[in-house]
C-alpha positions in Angstrom: 24.6 0.7 33.2 23.2 -3.0 34.5 20.5 -2.8 32.7 17.9 -2.0 30.2 16.3 0.3 32.0 19.7 2.3 32.9 20.1 2.7 29.2 16.8 4.2 28.4 17.6 6.7 31.5 21.1 7.4 29.5 19.5 7.8 26.5 16.8 10.1 27.8 19.4 12.0 29.1 20.3 13.1 25.5 16.7 13.6 24.9 16.1 10.2 22.9 13.0 8.1 24.3 12.4 5.0 22.1 9.1 2.6 21.9 7.9 1.3 19.4 6.0 -1.0 21.2 7.7 -4.0 20.0 10.4 -4.9 22.2 12.9 -6.7 19.8 12.5 -3.4 18.0 13.1 -0.8 20.5 16.5 -2.9 21.9 17.8 -2.5 18.0 16.9 0.9 17.7 18.6 1.7 20.9 21.6 -0.2 19.4 21.8 1.9 16.3 21.1 5.4 18.3 24.1 4.6 20.8 26.2 3.8 17.7 25.4 7.3 16.0 25.8 8.6 19.7 29.3 6.9 19.7 30.5 7.8 16.0 29.4 11.5 17.5 32.0 11.2 20.1 28.9 12.4 22.7 30.1 9.2 24.9 33.1 7.3 26.0 34.0 3.6 24.6 33.2 2.3 28.2 29.9 3.1 28.7 29.7 2.3 24.8 30.8 -1.0 25.1 29.0 -1.8 28.4 25.5 -0.5 26.7 25.9 -2.3 23.6 27.2 -5.7 25.3 23.9 -5.2 27.4 21.7 -4.7 24.4 22.9 -7.2 22.5 22.8 -9.9 25.1 19.1 -8.8 25.4 18.3 -9.0 21.7 19.7 -12.7 21.9 17.2 -13.3 24.6 14.5 -11.6 22.7 15.0 -13.7 19.3 15.2 -17.2 21.2 11.9 -16.4 22.8 10.2 -15.8 19.7 11.5 -18.6 18.3 10.4 -20.7 20.7 6.5 -19.4 20.5 6.6 -19.5 16.2 8.2 -23.2 16.8 5.3 -24.5 19.3 
């Protein structure tokens, strides 16, 4: 997985579609869903680690973007 889109497609294979309308909330829900899938042993460690790393990076970028908007 190389992008958030790839993670969305991966989750879709398992019947999970996440869209709340708030990008940060969407990313956090995806992270929670992946954590549940990993804990249930539905996904491999490598897939989990890669997806979580991508999501946490995007979450950090989104938080920084939101902070800049509120700080203006």
